[in-house]
mmCIF file as Biopython writes it, N, C-alpha, C and O atoms, coordinates in Angstrom:
data_model
#
loop_
_atom_site.group_PDB
_atom_site.id
_atom_site.type_symbol
_atom_site.label_atom_id
_atom_site.label_alt_id
_atom_site.label_comp_id
_atom_site.label_asym_id
_atom_site.label_entity_id
_atom_site.label_seq_id
_atom_site.pdbx_PDB_ins_code
_atom_site.Cartn_x
_atom_site.Cartn_y
_atom_site.Cartn_z
_atom_site.occupancy
_atom_site.B_iso_or_equiv
_atom_site.auth_seq_id
_atom_site.auth_asym_id
_atom_site.pdbx_PDB_model_num
ATOM 1   N N  . MET A ? 1  ? 93.934  115.258 115.923 1.0 0.0 1  A 1 
ATOM 2   C CA . MET A ? 1  ? 93.680  115.984 114.689 1.0 0.0 1  A 1 
ATOM 3   C C  . MET A ? 1  ? 92.276  115.636 114.186 1.0 0.0 1  A 1 
ATOM 4   O O  . MET A ? 1  ? 91.909  114.463 114.114 1.0 0.0 1  A 1 
ATOM 5   N N  . VAL A ? 2  ? 91.510  116.644 113.846 1.0 0.0 2  A 1 
ATOM 6   C CA . VAL A ? 2  ? 90.175  116.452 113.297 1.0 0.0 2  A 1 
ATOM 7   C C  . VAL A ? 2  ? 90.312  116.113 111.821 1.0 0.0 2  A 1 
ATOM 8   O O  . VAL A ? 2  ? 91.041  116.779 111.087 1.0 0.0 2  A 1 
ATOM 9   N N  . GLU A ? 3  ? 89.609  115.073 111.393 1.0 0.0 3  A 1 
ATOM 10  C CA . GLU A ? 3  ? 89.638  114.693 109.984 1.0 0.0 3  A 1 
ATOM 11  C C  . GLU A ? 3  ? 88.292  114.992 109.343 1.0 0.0 3  A 1 
ATOM 12  O O  . GLU A ? 3  ? 87.238  114.834 109.960 1.0 0.0 3  A 1 
ATOM 13  N N  . GLU A ? 4  ? 88.354  115.418 108.113 1.0 0.0 4  A 1 
ATOM 14  C CA . GLU A ? 4  ? 87.168  115.707 107.317 1.0 0.0 4  A 1 
ATOM 15  C C  . GLU A ? 4  ? 86.963  114.593 106.298 1.0 0.0 4  A 1 
ATOM 16  O O  . GLU A ? 4  ? 87.867  113.795 106.050 1.0 0.0 4  A 1 
ATOM 17  N N  . SER A ? 5  ? 85.768  114.540 105.709 1.0 0.0 5  A 1 
ATOM 18  C CA . SER A ? 5  ? 85.395  113.489 104.756 1.0 0.0 5  A 1 
ATOM 19  C C  . SER A ? 5  ? 85.159  114.081 103.382 1.0 0.0 5  A 1 
ATOM 20  O O  . SER A ? 5  ? 84.450  115.075 103.227 1.0 0.0 5  A 1 
ATOM 21  N N  . VAL A ? 6  ? 85.773  113.445 102.375 1.0 0.0 6  A 1 
ATOM 22  C CA . VAL A ? 6  ? 85.666  113.905 100.993 1.0 0.0 6  A 1 
ATOM 23  C C  . VAL A ? 6  ? 85.465  112.696 100.090 1.0 0.0 6  A 1 
ATOM 24  O O  . VAL A ? 6  ? 86.058  111.640 100.309 1.0 0.0 6  A 1 
ATOM 25  N N  . ILE A ? 7  ? 84.624  112.859 99.072  1.0 0.0 7  A 1 
ATOM 26  C CA . ILE A ? 7  ? 84.530  111.890 97.990  1.0 0.0 7  A 1 
ATOM 27  C C  . ILE A ? 7  ? 84.840  112.641 96.708  1.0 0.0 7  A 1 
ATOM 28  O O  . ILE A ? 7  ? 84.213  113.657 96.408  1.0 0.0 7  A 1 
ATOM 29  N N  . VAL A ? 8  ? 85.805  112.141 95.955  1.0 0.0 8  A 1 
ATOM 30  C CA . VAL A ? 8  ? 86.127  112.706 94.644  1.0 0.0 8  A 1 
ATOM 31  C C  . VAL A ? 8  ? 85.441  111.809 93.617  1.0 0.0 8  A 1 
ATOM 32  O O  . VAL A ? 8  ? 85.814  110.650 93.439  1.0 0.0 8  A 1 
ATOM 33  N N  . ALA A ? 9  ? 84.430  112.366 92.945  1.0 0.0 9  A 1 
ATOM 34  C CA . ALA A ? 9  ? 83.597  111.594 92.029  1.0 0.0 9  A 1 
ATOM 35  C C  . ALA A ? 9  ? 84.127  111.684 90.604  1.0 0.0 9  A 1 
ATOM 36  O O  . ALA A ? 9  ? 84.498  112.756 90.126  1.0 0.0 9  A 1 
ATOM 37  N N  . TYR A ? 10 ? 84.152  110.525 89.933  1.0 0.0 10 A 1 
ATOM 38  C CA . TYR A ? 10 ? 84.563  110.445 88.533  1.0 0.0 10 A 1 
ATOM 39  C C  . TYR A ? 10 ? 83.939  109.187 87.947  1.0 0.0 10 A 1 
ATOM 40  O O  . TYR A ? 10 ? 83.618  108.255 88.684  1.0 0.0 10 A 1 
ATOM 41  N N  . ALA A ? 11 ? 83.765  109.151 86.634  1.0 0.0 11 A 1 
ATOM 42  C CA . ALA A ? 11 ? 83.061  108.059 85.961  1.0 0.0 11 A 1 
ATOM 43  C C  . ALA A ? 11 ? 83.762  106.711 86.087  1.0 0.0 11 A 1 
ATOM 44  O O  . ALA A ? 11 ? 83.116  105.671 85.956  1.0 0.0 11 A 1 
ATOM 45  N N  . MET A ? 12 ? 85.074  106.708 86.339  1.0 0.0 12 A 1 
ATOM 46  C CA . MET A ? 12 ? 85.814  105.455 86.488  1.0 0.0 12 A 1 
ATOM 47  C C  . MET A ? 12 ? 86.815  105.606 87.619  1.0 0.0 12 A 1 
ATOM 48  O O  . MET A ? 12 ? 87.014  106.702 88.144  1.0 0.0 12 A 1 
ATOM 49  N N  . GLU A ? 13 ? 87.439  104.506 87.989  1.0 0.0 13 A 1 
ATOM 50  C CA . GLU A ? 13 ? 88.424  104.572 89.069  1.0 0.0 13 A 1 
ATOM 51  C C  . GLU A ? 13 ? 89.699  105.232 88.579  1.0 0.0 13 A 1 
ATOM 52  O O  . GLU A ? 13 ? 90.278  104.838 87.567  1.0 0.0 13 A 1 
ATOM 53  N N  . ARG A ? 14 ? 90.120  106.246 89.322  1.0 0.0 14 A 1 
ATOM 54  C CA . ARG A ? 14 ? 91.376  106.951 89.066  1.0 0.0 14 A 1 
ATOM 55  C C  . ARG A ? 14 ? 92.020  107.249 90.405  1.0 0.0 14 A 1 
ATOM 56  O O  . ARG A ? 14 ? 91.348  107.298 91.435  1.0 0.0 14 A 1 
ATOM 57  N N  . ASP A ? 15 ? 93.332  107.449 90.382  1.0 0.0 15 A 1 
ATOM 58  C CA . ASP A ? 15 ? 94.015  107.919 91.579  1.0 0.0 15 A 1 
ATOM 59  C C  . ASP A ? 15 ? 93.575  109.338 91.882  1.0 0.0 15 A 1 
ATOM 60  O O  . ASP A ? 15 ? 93.306  110.121 90.971  1.0 0.0 15 A 1 
ATOM 61  N N  . VAL A ? 16 ? 93.501  109.669 93.160  1.0 0.0 16 A 1 
ATOM 62  C CA . VAL A ? 16 ? 93.178  111.029 93.606  1.0 0.0 16 A 1 
ATOM 63  C C  . VAL A ? 16 ? 94.432  111.613 94.243  1.0 0.0 16 A 1 
ATOM 64  O O  . VAL A ? 16 ? 95.061  110.995 95.102  1.0 0.0 16 A 1 
ATOM 65  N N  . TYR A ? 17 ? 94.779  112.818 93.800  1.0 0.0 17 A 1 
ATOM 66  C CA . TYR A ? 17 ? 95.912  113.551 94.365  1.0 0.0 17 A 1 
ATOM 67  C C  . TYR A ? 17 ? 95.373  114.744 95.129  1.0 0.0 17 A 1 
ATOM 68  O O  . TYR A ? 17 ? 94.564  115.518 94.617  1.0 0.0 17 A 1 
ATOM 69  N N  . ILE A ? 18 ? 95.833  114.881 96.361  1.0 0.0 18 A 1 
ATOM 70  C CA . ILE A ? 18 ? 95.457  116.017 97.189  1.0 0.0 18 A 1 
ATOM 71  C C  . ILE A ? 18 ? 96.739  116.742 97.559  1.0 0.0 18 A 1 
ATOM 72  O O  . ILE A ? 18 ? 97.625  116.185 98.207  1.0 0.0 18 A 1 
ATOM 73  N N  . ASP A ? 19 ? 96.820  118.002 97.133  1.0 0.0 19 A 1 
ATOM 74  C CA . ASP A ? 19 ? 98.016  118.814 97.366  1.0 0.0 19 A 1 
ATOM 75  C C  . ASP A ? 19 ? 99.261  118.124 96.813  1.0 0.0 19 A 1 
ATOM 76  O O  . ASP A ? 19 ? 100.338 118.198 97.405  1.0 0.0 19 A 1 
ATOM 77  N N  . GLY A ? 20 ? 99.098  117.443 95.657  1.0 0.0 20 A 1 
ATOM 78  C CA . GLY A ? 20 ? 100.226 116.819 94.959  1.0 0.0 20 A 1 
ATOM 79  C C  . GLY A ? 20 ? 100.606 115.428 95.431  1.0 0.0 20 A 1 
ATOM 80  O O  . GLY A ? 20 ? 101.540 114.834 94.894  1.0 0.0 20 A 1 
ATOM 81  N N  . THR A ? 21 ? 99.901  114.891 96.429  1.0 0.0 21 A 1 
ATOM 82  C CA . THR A ? 21 ? 100.215 113.569 96.977  1.0 0.0 21 A 1 
ATOM 83  C C  . THR A ? 21 ? 99.060  112.614 96.715  1.0 0.0 21 A 1 
ATOM 84  O O  . THR A ? 21 ? 97.900  112.953 96.950  1.0 0.0 21 A 1 
ATOM 85  N N  . ARG A ? 22 ? 99.384  111.405 96.221  1.0 0.0 22 A 1 
ATOM 86  C CA . ARG A ? 22 ? 98.336  110.407 95.994  1.0 0.0 22 A 1 
ATOM 87  C C  . ARG A ? 22 ? 97.732  110.022 97.340  1.0 0.0 22 A 1 
ATOM 88  O O  . ARG A ? 22 ? 98.446  109.642 98.269  1.0 0.0 22 A 1 
ATOM 89  N N  . CYS A ? 23 ? 96.389  110.128 97.434  1.0 0.0 23 A 1 
ATOM 90  C CA . CYS A ? 23 ? 95.720  109.909 98.719  1.0 0.0 23 A 1 
ATOM 91  C C  . CYS A ? 23 ? 94.610  108.870 98.668  1.0 0.0 23 A 1 
ATOM 92  O O  . CYS A ? 23 ? 93.938  108.641 99.674  1.0 0.0 23 A 1 
ATOM 93  N N  . GLY A ? 24 ? 94.405  108.238 97.517  1.0 0.0 24 A 1 
ATOM 94  C CA . GLY A ? 24 ? 93.344  107.241 97.405  1.0 0.0 24 A 1 
ATOM 95  C C  . GLY A ? 24 ? 92.825  107.175 95.991  1.0 0.0 24 A 1 
ATOM 96  O O  . GLY A ? 24 ? 93.520  107.538 95.043  1.0 0.0 24 A 1 
ATOM 97  N N  . THR A ? 25 ? 91.590  106.706 95.851  1.0 0.0 25 A 1 
ATOM 98  C CA . THR A ? 25 ? 90.983  106.571 94.532  1.0 0.0 25 A 1 
ATOM 99  C C  . THR A ? 25 ? 89.629  107.273 94.501  1.0 0.0 25 A 1 
ATOM 100 O O  . THR A ? 25 ? 89.035  107.577 95.535  1.0 0.0 25 A 1 
ATOM 101 N N  . THR A ? 26 ? 89.172  107.516 93.297  1.0 0.0 26 A 1 
ATOM 102 C CA . THR A ? 26 ? 87.880  108.170 93.109  1.0 0.0 26 A 1 
ATOM 103 C C  . THR A ? 26 ? 86.753  107.301 93.667  1.0 0.0 26 A 1 
ATOM 104 O O  . THR A ? 26 ? 86.874  106.082 93.781  1.0 0.0 26 A 1 
ATOM 105 N N  . ASN A ? 27 ? 85.673  107.964 94.004  1.0 0.0 27 A 1 
ATOM 106 C CA . ASN A ? 27 ? 84.433  107.332 94.438  1.0 0.0 27 A 1 
ATOM 107 C C  . ASN A ? 27 ? 84.557  106.565 95.757  1.0 0.0 27 A 1 
ATOM 108 O O  . ASN A ? 27 ? 83.716  105.721 96.068  1.0 0.0 27 A 1 
ATOM 109 N N  . GLN A ? 28 ? 85.603  106.858 96.528  1.0 0.0 28 A 1 
ATOM 110 C CA . GLN A ? 28 ? 85.807  106.264 97.844  1.0 0.0 28 A 1 
ATOM 111 C C  . GLN A ? 28 ? 85.869  107.386 98.878  1.0 0.0 28 A 1 
ATOM 112 O O  . GLN A ? 28 ? 86.289  108.501 98.567  1.0 0.0 28 A 1 
ATOM 113 N N  . LEU A ? 29 ? 85.454  107.090 100.096 1.0 0.0 29 A 1 
ATOM 114 C CA . LEU A ? 29 ? 85.527  108.080 101.162 1.0 0.0 29 A 1 
ATOM 115 C C  . LEU A ? 29 ? 86.984  108.299 101.557 1.0 0.0 29 A 1 
ATOM 116 O O  . LEU A ? 29 ? 87.690  107.354 101.910 1.0 0.0 29 A 1 
ATOM 117 N N  . LEU A ? 30 ? 87.419  109.540 101.494 1.0 0.0 30 A 1 
ATOM 118 C CA . LEU A ? 30 ? 88.782  109.914 101.877 1.0 0.0 30 A 1 
ATOM 119 C C  . LEU A ? 30 ? 88.709  110.767 103.143 1.0 0.0 30 A 1 
ATOM 120 O O  . LEU A ? 30 ? 87.799  111.582 103.293 1.0 0.0 30 A 1 
ATOM 121 N N  . ARG A ? 31 ? 89.651  110.582 104.038 1.0 0.0 31 A 1 
ATOM 122 C CA . ARG A ? 31 ? 89.713  111.351 105.281 1.0 0.0 31 A 1 
ATOM 123 C C  . ARG A ? 31 ? 90.953  112.234 105.229 1.0 0.0 31 A 1 
ATOM 124 O O  . ARG A ? 31 ? 92.069  111.741 105.066 1.0 0.0 31 A 1 
ATOM 125 N N  . ILE A ? 32 ? 90.748  113.552 105.370 1.0 0.0 32 A 1 
ATOM 126 C CA . ILE A ? 32 ? 91.852  114.505 105.277 1.0 0.0 32 A 1 
ATOM 127 C C  . ILE A ? 32 ? 91.696  115.578 106.353 1.0 0.0 32 A 1 
ATOM 128 O O  . ILE A ? 32 ? 90.613  115.748 106.913 1.0 0.0 32 A 1 
ATOM 129 N N  . PRO A ? 33 ? 92.782  116.303 106.642 1.0 0.0 33 A 1 
ATOM 130 C CA . PRO A ? 33 ? 92.688  117.358 107.658 1.0 0.0 33 A 1 
ATOM 131 C C  . PRO A ? 33 ? 91.857  118.554 107.177 1.0 0.0 33 A 1 
ATOM 132 O O  . PRO A ? 33 ? 91.706  118.776 105.976 1.0 0.0 33 A 1 
ATOM 133 N N  . ILE A ? 34 ? 91.330  119.309 108.125 1.0 0.0 34 A 1 
ATOM 134 C CA . ILE A ? 34 ? 90.648  120.570 107.816 1.0 0.0 34 A 1 
ATOM 135 C C  . ILE A ? 34 ? 91.619  121.483 107.080 1.0 0.0 34 A 1 
ATOM 136 O O  . ILE A ? 34 ? 92.813  121.504 107.380 1.0 0.0 34 A 1 
ATOM 137 N N  . GLY A ? 35 ? 91.098  122.238 106.112 1.0 0.0 35 A 1 
ATOM 138 C CA . GLY A ? 35 ? 91.917  123.244 105.452 1.0 0.0 35 A 1 
ATOM 139 C C  . GLY A ? 35 ? 91.613  123.360 103.980 1.0 0.0 35 A 1 
ATOM 140 O O  . GLY A ? 35 ? 90.751  122.664 103.442 1.0 0.0 35 A 1 
ATOM 141 N N  . ASN A ? 36 ? 92.347  124.262 103.333 1.0 0.0 36 A 1 
ATOM 142 C CA . ASN A ? 36 ? 92.259  124.415 101.885 1.0 0.0 36 A 1 
ATOM 143 C C  . ASN A ? 36 ? 93.110  123.348 101.234 1.0 0.0 36 A 1 
ATOM 144 O O  . ASN A ? 36 ? 94.278  123.174 101.583 1.0 0.0 36 A 1 
ATOM 145 N N  . HIS A ? 37 ? 92.524  122.631 100.283 1.0 0.0 37 A 1 
ATOM 146 C CA . HIS A ? 37 ? 93.235  121.554 99.595  1.0 0.0 37 A 1 
ATOM 147 C C  . HIS A ? 37 ? 92.949  121.625 98.099  1.0 0.0 37 A 1 
ATOM 148 O O  . HIS A ? 37 ? 91.871  122.040 97.672  1.0 0.0 37 A 1 
ATOM 149 N N  . THR A ? 38 ? 93.945  121.208 97.313  1.0 0.0 38 A 1 
ATOM 150 C CA . THR A ? 38 ? 93.802  121.143 95.863  1.0 0.0 38 A 1 
ATOM 151 C C  . THR A ? 38 ? 93.732  119.687 95.450  1.0 0.0 38 A 1 
ATOM 152 O O  . THR A ? 38 ? 94.583  118.879 95.823  1.0 0.0 38 A 1 
ATOM 153 N N  . PHE A ? 39 ? 92.705  119.360 94.674  1.0 0.0 39 A 1 
ATOM 154 C CA . PHE A ? 39 ? 92.424  117.999 94.238  1.0 0.0 39 A 1 
ATOM 155 C C  . PHE A ? 39 ? 92.631  117.887 92.728  1.0 0.0 39 A 1 
ATOM 156 O O  . PHE A ? 39 ? 92.264  118.789 91.975  1.0 0.0 39 A 1 
ATOM 157 N N  . ASP A ? 40 ? 93.223  116.770 92.293  1.0 0.0 40 A 1 
ATOM 158 C CA . ASP A ? 40 ? 93.284  116.453 90.868  1.0 0.0 40 A 1 
ATOM 159 C C  . ASP A ? 40 ? 93.385  114.946 90.712  1.0 0.0 40 A 1 
ATOM 160 O O  . ASP A ? 40 ? 93.491  114.210 91.694  1.0 0.0 40 A 1 
ATOM 161 N N  . LEU A ? 41 ? 93.352  114.491 89.447  1.0 0.0 41 A 1 
ATOM 162 C CA . LEU A ? 41 ? 93.369  113.055 89.156  1.0 0.0 41 A 1 
ATOM 163 C C  . LEU A ? 41 ? 94.658  112.622 88.478  1.0 0.0 41 A 1 
ATOM 164 O O  . LEU A ? 41 ? 94.717  111.530 87.912  1.0 0.0 41 A 1 
ATOM 165 N N  . GLY A ? 42 ? 95.678  113.442 88.522  1.0 0.0 42 A 1 
ATOM 166 C CA . GLY A ? 42 ? 96.977  113.059 87.963  1.0 0.0 42 A 1 
ATOM 167 C C  . GLY A ? 42 ? 96.987  113.025 86.445  1.0 0.0 42 A 1 
ATOM 168 O O  . GLY A ? 42 ? 96.187  113.685 85.781  1.0 0.0 42 A 1 
ATOM 169 N N  . THR A ? 43 ? 97.915  112.239 85.914  1.0 0.0 43 A 1 
ATOM 170 C CA . THR A ? 43 ? 98.060  112.132 84.462  1.0 0.0 43 A 1 
ATOM 171 C C  . THR A ? 43 ? 97.608  110.762 83.994  1.0 0.0 43 A 1 
ATOM 172 O O  . THR A ? 43 ? 97.734  109.786 84.734  1.0 0.0 43 A 1 
ATOM 173 N N  . PRO A ? 44 ? 97.082  110.669 82.773  1.0 0.0 44 A 1 
ATOM 174 C CA . PRO A ? 44 ? 96.859  111.773 81.842  1.0 0.0 44 A 1 
ATOM 175 C C  . PRO A ? 44 ? 95.699  112.655 82.306  1.0 0.0 44 A 1 
ATOM 176 O O  . PRO A ? 44 ? 94.735  112.174 82.902  1.0 0.0 44 A 1 
ATOM 177 N N  . ALA A ? 45 ? 95.808  113.925 82.027  1.0 0.0 45 A 1 
ATOM 178 C CA . ALA A ? 45 ? 94.811  114.902 82.469  1.0 0.0 45 A 1 
ATOM 179 C C  . ALA A ? 45 ? 93.662  114.967 81.464  1.0 0.0 45 A 1 
ATOM 180 O O  . ALA A ? 45 ? 93.434  115.991 80.820  1.0 0.0 45 A 1 
ATOM 181 N N  . THR A ? 46 ? 92.952  113.856 81.349  1.0 0.0 46 A 1 
ATOM 182 C CA . THR A ? 46 ? 91.835  113.741 80.406  1.0 0.0 46 A 1 
ATOM 183 C C  . THR A ? 46 ? 90.507  113.969 81.123  1.0 0.0 46 A 1 
ATOM 184 O O  . THR A ? 46 ? 89.530  113.259 80.887  1.0 0.0 46 A 1 
ATOM 185 N N  . TYR A ? 47 ? 90.485  114.964 81.997  1.0 0.0 47 A 1 
ATOM 186 C CA . TYR A ? 47 ? 89.315  115.261 82.806  1.0 0.0 47 A 1 
ATOM 187 C C  . TYR A ? 47 ? 89.216  116.776 82.980  1.0 0.0 47 A 1 
ATOM 188 O O  . TYR A ? 47 ? 90.163  117.521 82.727  1.0 0.0 47 A 1 
ATOM 189 N N  . SER A ? 48 ? 88.044  117.196 83.416  1.0 0.0 48 A 1 
ATOM 190 C CA . SER A ? 48 ? 87.797  118.622 83.610  1.0 0.0 48 A 1 
ATOM 191 C C  . SER A ? 48 ? 87.027  118.802 84.912  1.0 0.0 48 A 1 
ATOM 192 O O  . SER A ? 48 ? 86.161  117.982 85.215  1.0 0.0 48 A 1 
ATOM 193 N N  . PRO A ? 49 ? 87.303  119.822 85.680  1.0 0.0 49 A 1 
ATOM 194 C CA . PRO A ? 49 ? 88.412  120.763 85.545  1.0 0.0 49 A 1 
ATOM 195 C C  . PRO A ? 49 ? 89.738  120.071 85.840  1.0 0.0 49 A 1 
ATOM 196 O O  . PRO A ? 49 ? 89.758  118.944 86.335  1.0 0.0 49 A 1 
ATOM 197 N N  . LYS A ? 50 ? 90.835  120.739 85.539  1.0 0.0 50 A 1 
ATOM 198 C CA . LYS A ? 50 ? 92.171  120.154 85.747  1.0 0.0 50 A 1 
ATOM 199 C C  . LYS A ? 50 ? 92.498  120.024 87.224  1.0 0.0 50 A 1 
ATOM 200 O O  . LYS A ? 50 ? 93.248  119.129 87.613  1.0 0.0 50 A 1 
ATOM 201 N N  . SER A ? 51 ? 91.945  120.906 88.057  1.0 0.0 51 A 1 
ATOM 202 C CA . SER A ? 51 ? 92.099  120.798 89.504  1.0 0.0 51 A 1 
ATOM 203 C C  . SER A ? 51 ? 90.975  121.583 90.168  1.0 0.0 51 A 1 
ATOM 204 O O  . SER A ? 51 ? 90.345  122.445 89.555  1.0 0.0 51 A 1 
ATOM 205 N N  . VAL A ? 52 ? 90.741  121.260 91.442  1.0 0.0 52 A 1 
ATOM 206 C CA . VAL A ? 52 ? 89.740  121.952 92.240  1.0 0.0 52 A 1 
ATOM 207 C C  . VAL A ? 52 ? 90.375  122.269 93.590  1.0 0.0 52 A 1 
ATOM 208 O O  . VAL A ? 52 ? 90.931  121.386 94.243  1.0 0.0 52 A 1 
ATOM 209 N N  . THR A ? 53 ? 90.292  123.528 94.004  1.0 0.0 53 A 1 
ATOM 210 C CA . THR A ? 53 ? 90.771  123.921 95.321  1.0 0.0 53 A 1 
ATOM 211 C C  . THR A ? 53 ? 89.556  124.304 96.160  1.0 0.0 53 A 1 
ATOM 212 O O  . THR A ? 53 ? 88.750  125.145 95.763  1.0 0.0 53 A 1 
ATOM 213 N N  . LYS A ? 54 ? 89.440  123.672 97.329  1.0 0.0 54 A 1 
ATOM 214 C CA . LYS A ? 54 ? 88.281  123.891 98.197  1.0 0.0 54 A 1 
ATOM 215 C C  . LYS A ? 54 ? 88.720  123.948 99.649  1.0 0.0 54 A 1 
ATOM 216 O O  . LYS A ? 54 ? 89.713  123.334 100.038 1.0 0.0 54 A 1 
ATOM 217 N N  . LEU A ? 55 ? 87.961  124.697 100.446 1.0 0.0 55 A 1 
ATOM 218 C CA . LEU A ? 55 ? 88.094  124.642 101.892 1.0 0.0 55 A 1 
ATOM 219 C C  . LEU A ? 55 ? 87.299  123.425 102.355 1.0 0.0 55 A 1 
ATOM 220 O O  . LEU A ? 55 ? 86.100  123.322 102.093 1.0 0.0 55 A 1 
ATOM 221 N N  . VAL A ? 56 ? 87.964  122.517 103.036 1.0 0.0 56 A 1 
ATOM 222 C CA . VAL A ? 56 ? 87.314  121.309 103.532 1.0 0.0 56 A 1 
ATOM 223 C C  . VAL A ? 56 ? 87.101  121.497 105.031 1.0 0.0 56 A 1 
ATOM 224 O O  . VAL A ? 56 ? 88.049  121.534 105.815 1.0 0.0 56 A 1 
ATOM 225 N N  . TYR A ? 57 ? 85.818  121.614 105.406 1.0 0.0 57 A 1 
ATOM 226 C CA . TYR A ? 57 ? 85.485  121.915 106.793 1.0 0.0 57 A 1 
ATOM 227 C C  . TYR A ? 57 ? 84.022  121.561 107.042 1.0 0.0 57 A 1 
ATOM 228 O O  . TYR A ? 57 ? 83.174  121.783 106.177 1.0 0.0 57 A 1 
ATOM 229 N N  . GLY A ? 58 ? 83.727  121.020 108.199 1.0 0.0 58 A 1 
ATOM 230 C CA . GLY A ? 58 ? 82.340  120.766 108.579 1.0 0.0 58 A 1 
ATOM 231 C C  . GLY A ? 58 ? 81.714  119.559 107.922 1.0 0.0 58 A 1 
ATOM 232 O O  . GLY A ? 58 ? 80.495  119.514 107.759 1.0 0.0 58 A 1 
ATOM 233 N N  . THR A ? 59 ? 82.512  118.581 107.539 1.0 0.0 59 A 1 
ATOM 234 C CA . THR A ? 59 ? 81.991  117.379 106.896 1.0 0.0 59 A 1 
ATOM 235 C C  . THR A ? 59 ? 81.918  116.239 107.908 1.0 0.0 59 A 1 
ATOM 236 O O  . THR A ? 59 ? 82.381  116.361 109.042 1.0 0.0 59 A 1 
ATOM 237 N N  . SER A ? 60 ? 81.330  115.137 107.474 1.0 0.0 60 A 1 
ATOM 238 C CA . SER A ? 60 ? 81.311  113.906 108.258 1.0 0.0 60 A 1 
ATOM 239 C C  . SER A ? 60 ? 81.226  112.746 107.275 1.0 0.0 60 A 1 
ATOM 240 O O  . SER A ? 60 ? 80.952  112.972 106.097 1.0 0.0 60 A 1 
ATOM 241 N N  . PRO A ? 61 ? 81.450  111.516 107.718 1.0 0.0 61 A 1 
ATOM 242 C CA . PRO A ? 61 ? 81.291  110.390 106.797 1.0 0.0 61 A 1 
ATOM 243 C C  . PRO A ? 61 ? 79.888  110.322 106.184 1.0 0.0 61 A 1 
ATOM 244 O O  . PRO A ? 61 ? 79.731  109.867 105.051 1.0 0.0 61 A 1 
ATOM 245 N N  . ALA A ? 62 ? 78.875  110.770 106.923 1.0 0.0 62 A 1 
ATOM 246 C CA . ALA A ? 62 ? 77.503  110.761 106.395 1.0 0.0 62 A 1 
ATOM 247 C C  . ALA A ? 62 ? 77.229  111.922 105.441 1.0 0.0 62 A 1 
ATOM 248 O O  . ALA A ? 62 ? 76.345  111.833 104.589 1.0 0.0 62 A 1 
ATOM 249 N N  . THR A ? 63 ? 77.990  113.019 105.585 1.0 0.0 63 A 1 
ATOM 250 C CA . THR A ? 63 ? 77.797  114.196 104.726 1.0 0.0 63 A 1 
ATOM 251 C C  . THR A ? 63 ? 79.159  114.696 104.235 1.0 0.0 63 A 1 
ATOM 252 O O  . THR A ? 63 ? 79.614  115.766 104.640 1.0 0.0 63 A 1 
ATOM 253 N N  . PRO A ? 64 ? 79.809  113.917 103.358 1.0 0.0 64 A 1 
ATOM 254 C CA . PRO A ? 64 ? 81.123  114.331 102.871 1.0 0.0 64 A 1 
ATOM 255 C C  . PRO A ? 64 ? 81.016  115.471 101.851 1.0 0.0 64 A 1 
ATOM 256 O O  . PRO A ? 64 ? 79.968  115.686 101.243 1.0 0.0 64 A 1 
ATOM 257 N N  . LEU A ? 65 ? 82.110  116.181 101.683 1.0 0.0 65 A 1 
ATOM 258 C CA . LEU A ? 65 ? 82.234  117.121 100.575 1.0 0.0 65 A 1 
ATOM 259 C C  . LEU A ? 65 ? 82.432  116.284 99.317  1.0 0.0 65 A 1 
ATOM 260 O O  . LEU A ? 65 ? 83.303  115.414 99.290  1.0 0.0 65 A 1 
ATOM 261 N N  . VAL A ? 66 ? 81.641  116.531 98.278  1.0 0.0 66 A 1 
ATOM 262 C CA . VAL A ? 66 ? 81.772  115.797 97.023  1.0 0.0 66 A 1 
ATOM 263 C C  . VAL A ? 66 ? 82.381  116.735 95.988  1.0 0.0 66 A 1 
ATOM 264 O O  . VAL A ? 66 ? 81.862  117.820 95.724  1.0 0.0 66 A 1 
ATOM 265 N N  . ILE A ? 67 ? 83.489  116.293 95.413  1.0 0.0 67 A 1 
ATOM 266 C CA . ILE A ? 67 ? 84.176  117.042 94.356  1.0 0.0 67 A 1 
ATOM 267 C C  . ILE A ? 67 ? 84.061  116.216 93.092  1.0 0.0 67 A 1 
ATOM 268 O O  . ILE A ? 67 ? 84.455  115.050 93.070  1.0 0.0 67 A 1 
ATOM 269 N N  . THR A ? 68 ? 83.520  116.817 92.031  1.0 0.0 68 A 1 
ATOM 270 C CA . THR A ? 68 ? 83.231  116.069 90.817  1.0 0.0 68 A 1 
ATOM 271 C C  . THR A ? 68 ? 84.131  116.491 89.667  1.0 0.0 68 A 1 
ATOM 272 O O  . THR A ? 68 ? 84.287  117.679 89.386  1.0 0.0 68 A 1 
ATOM 273 N N  . PHE A ? 69 ? 84.715  115.509 89.011  1.0 0.0 69 A 1 
ATOM 274 C CA . PHE A ? 69 ? 85.455  115.699 87.769  1.0 0.0 69 A 1 
ATOM 275 C C  . PHE A ? 69 ? 84.687  114.991 86.660  1.0 0.0 69 A 1 
ATOM 276 O O  . PHE A ? 69 ? 84.042  113.970 86.899  1.0 0.0 69 A 1 
ATOM 277 N N  . GLU A ? 70 ? 84.758  115.532 85.452  1.0 0.0 70 A 1 
ATOM 278 C CA . GLU A ? 70 ? 84.092  114.953 84.290  1.0 0.0 70 A 1 
ATOM 279 C C  . GLU A ? 70 ? 85.132  114.550 83.249  1.0 0.0 70 A 1 
ATOM 280 O O  . GLU A ? 70 ? 86.159  115.214 83.114  1.0 0.0 70 A 1 
ATOM 281 N N  . PRO A ? 71 ? 84.876  113.459 82.506  1.0 0.0 71 A 1 
ATOM 282 C CA . PRO A ? 71 ? 85.782  113.109 81.403  1.0 0.0 71 A 1 
ATOM 283 C C  . PRO A ? 71 ? 85.794  114.226 80.368  1.0 0.0 71 A 1 
ATOM 284 O O  . PRO A ? 71 ? 84.759  114.822 80.070  1.0 0.0 71 A 1 
ATOM 285 N N  . GLU A ? 72 ? 86.960  114.499 79.831  1.0 0.0 72 A 1 
ATOM 286 C CA . GLU A ? 72 ? 87.088  115.502 78.780  1.0 0.0 72 A 1 
ATOM 287 C C  . GLU A ? 72 ? 86.697  114.851 77.454  1.0 0.0 72 A 1 
ATOM 288 O O  . GLU A ? 72 ? 87.117  113.734 77.153  1.0 0.0 72 A 1 
ATOM 289 N N  . LEU A ? 73 ? 85.906  115.546 76.685  1.0 0.0 73 A 1 
ATOM 290 C CA . LEU A ? 73 ? 85.455  114.983 75.397  1.0 0.0 73 A 1 
ATOM 291 C C  . LEU A ? 73 ? 86.411  115.264 74.287  1.0 0.0 73 A 1 
ATOM 292 O O  . LEU A ? 73 ? 86.172  114.859 73.149  1.0 0.0 73 A 1 
#
């Protein structure tokens, strides 16, 4: 199975959920299968956007897909 590289960026450490399953923490390199995936930071949902759905394809550890969440004010 080919794995892709993703970093979910956030101002502090939070759990990262991919397709509803906890898969790691923010600001760390995550390895996931190719495909469309939905990312969020779980509860409390004090971040924006509430979720991000992206096609993850063509990445590497040196050039990961970066998904950014911001604290909600």
